[in-house]
C-alpha positions, 0 to 999 in steps of 0.5 A: 321923575320924583319931585317929592319935597320931604319938607312937607313933614317939617315940624316947626316946634317941639322936641325932636321926633326921632333919635339918631339910633331910631333913624338909623334903624328905620333907614336900614328897614326901608333900604331892605324893604326897597331891595325886597320890593325890587326883587318882587317886581313892585310898581314904580309908585310903590318904590317911589313911596319908599324912596320918599320915606327915606328922604324924610328920614334922611332930612330928620338928621338936620330938621325935625320931621314927622316920620311917623306921619310920613310912614302912614301917608305913604303906606309903608306898613302895608308895603312891609306886609305885602313885600316882607321877606319869608324867614328861613 
């Protein structure tokens, strides 16, 4: 069971780090990545990393979350590269 707490990426002060439009874009990208990974037999750990990243993005609707640090910590860029879909 995944017990990840997205609040570890909470930023106490400052301007919001993500706009509503960017959050929706990133959620769509992460969702497509998750789907692609499931078709390509990703490991449970890899799928959990994307799931946790999505939790941070969803929490950023209410709280000021450092989604960029979450992305880096969870290796989202590497997962995108490993599981990217080939364009036709």
